[in-house]
C-alpha positions as a LaTeX table, in Angstrom:
\begin{tabular}{lrrr}
\hline
Residue & $x$ (\AA) & $y$ (\AA) & $z$ (\AA) \\
\hline
Met1 & $-10.53$ & 13.35 & $-4.40$ \\
Ile2 & $-10.16$ & 13.77 & $-1.24$ \\
His3 & $-7.42$ & 15.96 & 0.15 \\
Glu4 & $-4.98$ & 15.90 & 3.37 \\
Arg5 & $-5.98$ & 18.70 & 5.82 \\
Gln6 & $-9.66$ & 16.34 & 4.66 \\
Leu7 & $-8.44$ & 13.59 & 5.71 \\
Arg8 & $-6.53$ & 14.72 & 9.20 \\
Ser9 & $-10.20$ & 16.68 & 10.10 \\
Gly10 & $-12.31$ & 14.27 & 9.47 \\
Leu11 & $-10.18$ & 11.57 & 11.18 \\
Ser12 & $-9.40$ & 13.95 & 14.25 \\
Ser13 & $-13.48$ & 14.46 & 13.93 \\
Ala14 & $-14.57$ & 11.49 & 14.43 \\
Leu15 & $-11.81$ & 10.65 & 17.25 \\
Val16 & $-13.71$ & 13.17 & 19.06 \\
Glu17 & $-16.66$ & 11.91 & 18.15 \\
His18 & $-15.97$ & 7.98 & 19.15 \\
Leu19 & $-14.08$ & 9.88 & 22.65 \\
Leu20 & $-17.84$ & 11.04 & 22.91 \\
Lys21 & $-19.77$ & 8.39 & 22.54 \\
Thr22 & $-17.31$ & 5.38 & 24.12 \\
Ser23 & $-15.94$ & 6.49 & 27.26 \\
Gly24 & $-18.93$ & 9.18 & 28.13 \\
Thr25 & $-16.74$ & 11.99 & 28.83 \\
Thr26 & $-17.24$ & 15.15 & 27.46 \\
Gln27 & $-15.93$ & 18.03 & 25.34 \\
Glu28 & $-14.48$ & 20.05 & 28.90 \\
Lys29 & $-13.02$ & 16.98 & 29.74 \\
Ile30 & $-11.15$ & 15.60 & 26.14 \\
Ala31 & $-9.80$ & 18.80 & 25.97 \\
Thr32 & $-7.60$ & 19.00 & 29.71 \\
Ala33 & $-6.58$ & 15.23 & 29.02 \\
Leu34 & $-4.82$ & 17.35 & 26.03 \\
Gly35 & $-4.02$ & 19.73 & 27.66 \\
Val36 & $-6.37$ & 21.86 & 24.81 \\
Ser37 & $-8.73$ & 24.40 & 24.93 \\
Pro38 & $-12.56$ & 23.29 & 24.77 \\
Ala39 & $-12.57$ & 25.12 & 22.55 \\
Phe40 & $-10.31$ & 23.66 & 20.27 \\
Val41 & $-11.94$ & 20.34 & 20.79 \\
Ser42 & $-15.08$ & 22.19 & 19.46 \\
Arg43 & $-13.72$ & 23.04 & 16.53 \\
Val44 & $-12.18$ & 19.52 & 16.17 \\
Arg45 & $-15.06$ & 18.03 & 16.40 \\
Ser46 & $-16.94$ & 20.16 & 13.82 \\
Gly47 & $-14.04$ & 19.75 & 10.71 \\
Glu48 & $-12.00$ & 23.29 & 11.28 \\
Arg49 & $-9.35$ & 22.12 & 12.84 \\
Ser50 & $-7.47$ & 18.31 & 13.89 \\
Phe51 & $-4.82$ & 16.87 & 16.51 \\
Thr52 & $-1.96$ & 16.79 & 15.86 \\
Ile53 & 0.71 & 13.20 & 15.98 \\
Asp54 & 1.38 & 14.65 & 20.39 \\
His55 & $-2.27$ & 14.72 & 20.57 \\
Leu56 & $-3.07$ & 11.23 & 18.71 \\
Leu57 & 0.28 & 9.90 & 21.20 \\
Leu58 & $-2.20$ & 11.63 & 24.84 \\
Val59 & $-5.48$ & 9.57 & 23.61 \\
Glu60 & $-3.62$ & 6.98 & 23.25 \\
Glu61 & $-2.45$ & 6.66 & 26.89 \\
Leu62 & $-5.72$ & 7.93 & 28.48 \\
Leu63 & $-7.58$ & 4.34 & 26.72 \\
Asp64 & $-3.92$ & 2.42 & 27.13 \\
Gln65 & $-4.68$ & 1.27 & 23.09 \\
Pro66 & $-3.31$ & 2.12 & 20.28 \\
Ile67 & $-4.02$ & 4.73 & 17.98 \\
Gly68 & $-4.64$ & 2.43 & 15.16 \\
Ala69 & $-7.00$ & $-0.05$ & 17.41 \\
Ile70 & $-9.49$ & 3.22 & 18.19 \\
Leu71 & $-9.11$ & 4.15 & 14.77 \\
Leu72 & $-10.24$ & 0.97 & 13.86 \\
Ala73 & $-13.04$ & 0.25 & 15.80 \\
Ile74 & $-14.12$ & 4.34 & 14.32 \\
Arg75 & $-13.89$ & 2.03 & 10.80 \\
Lys76 & $-15.94$ & $-0.47$ & 12.27 \\
Ala77 & $-18.60$ & 1.60 & 12.94 \\
Arg78 & $-19.43$ & 3.49 & 10.26 \\
Pro79 & $-19.21$ & 1.04 & 7.03 \\
Ser80 & $-18.52$ & 2.64 & 3.43 \\
Asp81 & $-20.90$ & 1.09 & 0.85 \\
Asp82 & $-18.61$ & 3.07 & $-1.94$ \\
Pro83 & $-16.03$ & 0.64 & $-3.29$ \\
Ala84 & $-13.21$ & 2.93 & $-3.26$ \\
Leu85 & $-13.55$ & 3.53 & $-0.34$ \\
Ala86 & $-13.81$ & 0.25 & 1.63 \\
Arg87 & $-10.58$ & $-0.93$ & $-0.45$ \\
Leu88 & $-8.43$ & 2.06 & 0.62 \\
Gln89 & $-9.99$ & 1.59 & 3.95 \\
Lys90 & $-9.20$ & $-2.48$ & 4.37 \\
Leu91 & $-5.54$ & $-1.04$ & 2.75 \\
Ala92 & $-5.35$ & 1.77 & 6.48 \\
Gln93 & $-6.80$ & $-1.05$ & 7.83 \\
Asp94 & $-3.81$ & $-3.14$ & 7.38 \\
Gly95 & $-1.05$ & $-0.96$ & 7.56 \\
Leu96 & $-2.93$ & $-0.28$ & 11.17 \\
Glu97 & $-3.25$ & $-3.28$ & 12.53 \\
Lys98 & 1.41 & $-4.25$ & 11.07 \\
Ala99 & 1.92 & $-0.56$ & 12.88 \\
Asp100 & 0.56 & $-1.72$ & 15.82 \\
Lys101 & 2.60 & $-4.90$ & 16.05 \\
Leu102 & 6.03 & $-3.17$ & 15.74 \\
Arg103 & 4.40 & $-0.59$ & 18.42 \\
Thr104 & 3.82 & $-4.09$ & 20.72 \\
Val105 & 7.70 & $-5.13$ & 19.51 \\
Ile106 & 9.15 & $-1.73$ & 19.81 \\
Arg107 & 6.94 & $-1.32$ & 23.83 \\
Lys108 & 8.79 & $-4.62$ & 25.30 \\
Arg109 & 12.75 & $-4.13$ & 23.80 \\
Arg110 & 11.82 & $-1.41$ & 25.58 \\
Ala111 & 11.22 & $-2.69$ & 28.68 \\
Ala112 & 13.49 & $-4.98$ & 28.68 \\
Thr113 & 16.66 & $-3.00$ & 27.97 \\
His114 & 15.45 & $-0.41$ & 30.51 \\
Ala115 & 14.11 & $-3.45$ & 33.38 \\
\hline
\end{tabular}
């Protein structure tokens, strides 16, 4: 069974790998953008540490993409042969899609009230 800490560190590590591959950036640039040390990013990449929600929100802003969409892109790049894991991934995907839609509605409402 996967523990919460393993899940967080695995997702964080996958996110660093995704950022490195898709944006052509470096660990140092990721660290600067997130306000952390390059050593921290290295530990996240190796699975020793994990990102906080604040780090994930910064990644969203930097990529101008909801974190759910980013995680879905990572998941699609790493399909699973395990049927149980595939079902869990599908549930997570559905939840992330709903969360992203809700986030969009909230942003639009905030923009309308501040306009």
